[in-house]
C-alpha positions in Angstrom: 123.5 174.5 254.4 121.7 175.2 251.2 124.9 175.2 249.2 125.6 171.6 250.4 122.2 170.5 249.2 122.9 172.0 245.9 126.3 170.4 245.6 124.8 167.0 246.4 122.2 167.6 243.8 124.7 168.4 241.2 126.7 165.3 241.9 123.7 163.2 241.9 122.6 164.5 238.5 126.0 163.8 237.0 126.1 160.2 238.5 122.5 159.2 237.4 122.0 161.0 234.1 120.6 158.5 231.5 122.8 157.8 228.5 121.9 159.9 225.5 123.2 157.4 222.9 121.9 154.1 221.5 123.9 151.0 220.7 122.9 147.9 218.8 122.3 144.9 221.0 120.1 141.8 221.3 118.7 139.0 219.2 117.9 139.2 215.5 116.0 136.3 213.9 115.4 136.1 210.1 112.7 134.2 208.5 113.2 133.7 204.7 109.4 133.5 204.4 108.5 132.7 200.9 112.2 133.9 199.8 114.7 131.3 199.1 118.5 131.1 198.8 120.4 129.4 196.0 123.8 127.9 197.3 126.7 127.0 195.0 130.1 125.9 196.1 131.5 129.4 196.4 128.4 131.6 196.0 125.2 132.5 197.9 122.4 134.2 195.9 119.4 135.2 198.1 116.5 135.0 195.7 115.3 136.4 193.5 118.2 135.1 191.4 120.6 137.7 190.2 120.5 141.4 190.9 122.8 141.2 193.9 120.4 141.3 196.7 117.5 139.3 198.1 114.9 139.7 200.9 114.0 138.3 204.3 111.4 138.8 207.0 112.2 139.8 210.6 111.3 136.7 212.6 109.7 136.1 216.0 111.8 136.5 219.0 113.8 139.5 217.6 114.5 142.1 220.4 117.2 144.3 219.0 117.7 147.7 220.6 119.2 150.6 218.5 118.6 154.1 217.4 115.2 153.9 215.7 114.3 150.4 217.0 112.3 148.3 217.6 112.4 146.4 214.3 108.8 145.3 213.6 108.4 141.5 213.6 107.3 140.6 210.1 108.8 143.6 208.4 111.1 143.3 205.4 114.8 143.4 205.0 117.4 143.3 202.2 120.4 141.0 202.2 123.4 141.1 199.8 124.6 138.2 197.7 128.0 136.7 198.4 130.8 137.0 197.4 132.5 139.5 198.2 133.4 139.1 201.8 133.7 141.5 203.8 130.7 143.6 202.6 129.1 146.8 204.0 125.4 147.0 204.5 125.1 143.2 204.3 121.7 143.3 206.0 119.5 146.3 206.2 115.9 146.9 207.4 113.1 148.7 205.6 111.4 150.0 208.9 114.7 151.0 210.6 116.8 152.8 208.0 119.6 153.6 210.5 120.4 150.0 211.3 123.1 148.3 209.3 124.7 144.8 209.7 128.2 144.8 207.9 129.6 141.3 207.2 133.2 140.7 208.2 133.7 136.9 207.9 131.9 133.6 207.1 132.8 130.1 208.3 134.8 128.3 209.3 133.5 125.0 208.0 134.1 121.5 209.3 137.6 119.9 209.5 136.0 116.7 208.2 135.7 116.6 204.4 134.7 112.9 204.1 131.0 113.3 204.1 130.6 109.5 203.8 131.4 109.4 207.5 128.6 111.9 208.3 126.1 109.1 208.3 124.3 109.5 211.7 122.3 112.2 213.3 124.5 115.0 214.4 127.5 114.1 212.4 128.9 116.9 210.1 131.3 117.6 207.3 132.1 120.2 204.7 132.1 119.4 201.0 135.7 120.5 200.3 138.7 121.8 202.3 138.1 125.6 203.1 134.4 125.5 202.5 132.5 127.7 205.0 129.5 125.5 204.9 128.8 122.8 207.4 126.6 119.8 206.3 124.9 118.0 209.3 123.0 114.7 209.0 119.6 115.4 210.4 117.8 112.2 209.1 118.2 109.8 206.2 116.0 112.2 204.3 117.2 115.7 205.5 120.5 117.6 205.8 121.0 120.8 207.6 123.3 123.3 206.0 124.7 126.1 208.3 126.8 129.0 207.5 128.4 130.9 210.5 128.7 134.7 209.9 130.0 137.6 211.9 130.5 141.4 211.6 129.7 144.8 212.9 126.3 146.3 213.6 125.8 150.0 213.6 123.1 152.5 213.9 124.9 155.9 213.5 125.8 156.1 217.2 129.0 154.9 219.0 130.2 152.5 219.9 129.5 149.8 217.2 128.6 146.4 218.1 129.9 142.9 217.1 127.3 140.4 215.8 127.6 136.8 215.1 125.3 133.7 214.3 124.2 131.1 211.9 122.3 131.0 208.6 120.4 127.6 208.2 118.7 125.8 205.5 117.1 122.3 205.6 117.7 120.3 202.4 115.2 117.5 201.9 115.9 114.1 200.3 119.7 114.5 200.5 122.4 113.3 202.9 125.8 115.1 203.5 127.4 112.4 201.3 124.9 112.8 198.5 125.4 116.6 198.6 129.2 116.1 198.3 128.6 113.6 195.5 126.3 116.1 193.7 129.0 118.8 193.6 131.6 116.1 192.6 134.0 116.9 195.5 136.8 114.6 196.5 137.4 114.2 200.2 140.6 115.9 201.4 140.8 118.4 198.5 140.0 121.9 198.0 137.3 123.4 195.7 139.6 122.5 192.8 138.8 118.8 193.6 135.0 119.5 192.7 133.8 118.7 189.3 130.4 120.3 189.4 131.4 123.9 190.1 128.2 125.2 188.5 125.9 123.1 190.6 123.5 124.8 193.0 120.9 123.9 195.6 117.9 126.1 196.4 115.8 126.1 199.5 114.2 128.3 202.1 116.4 129.6 205.0 116.4 131.2 208.5 119.0 132.9 210.5 119.6 133.8 214.2 122.2 136.4 215.3 123.3 138.2 218.5 124.7 141.7 218.7 126.8 142.5 221.7 128.5 145.8 222.9 132.2 145.4 223.8 132.7 148.9 225.1 130.2 151.6 226.3 131.6 155.1 226.7 130.6 157.7 229.3 127.6 159.4 227.7 128.3 163.1 226.6 131.0 163.7 229.2 131.5 167.4 228.3 127.8 168.2 228.8 127.5 166.4 232.1 130.8 168.0 233.4 129.5 171.4 232.5 126.1 170.7 234.2 127.8 169.5 237.3 130.2 172.5 237.5 127.4 175.1 236.9 125.4 173.6 239.7 128.5 173.5 242.1 129.3 177.1 241.2 125.7 178.1 242.0 126.1 176.4 245.4 129.4 178.3 246.1 127.9 181.7 245.1 125.0 181.0 247.4 127.3 180.3 250.3 129.3 183.5 249.7 126.1 185.6 249.7 125.2 184.1 253.1 128.6 185.0 254.4 
């Protein structure tokens, strides 16, 4: 009966083997820290101004799993200015060089472009038709600007993951209507209906994103199959010797 025990052990090994790969998943929180972002009608410049990139700090509550993870909370990262979209290596991490967040899309914004109607807590608008930014009335002295973003997270293993979430900035002493007025945008029109195309607003920011795996392959199938067949073969040979 020993060969049966060996066979059972082989099948159990194949069935319970731990995956030998890593995939990106979990929560990523960003804290701009002392860094700021400068937002125009069609541009996002993560400070310092110019240069094409800015910085962020990995925020509390981050629990990303990946090859090389965890990402230390409080560690630094680099983020690329926009446009263009899409962009590879949109967010990278100083302490986990294998981890890359590529940006695929931003937006959409709000269907409402008459920001004068966004005059109570929770009401929102976008400054022009097609804008990816959503302006939400937080109080008479504060507006929350959000930008939804999504893309692919990768760490050198397969499969890649999808990530999505929001960048957020709190703008003091402005309402959605006053922001729309600042940029000179006419409700119901595209960016061509804005007169202050060079205008910008600068403030600190934060971000919160979730990466999810849509498909997980069987880990190293060739290796596990060979292992199982090898053990089964050993069991058959042991049986023949007994006979």
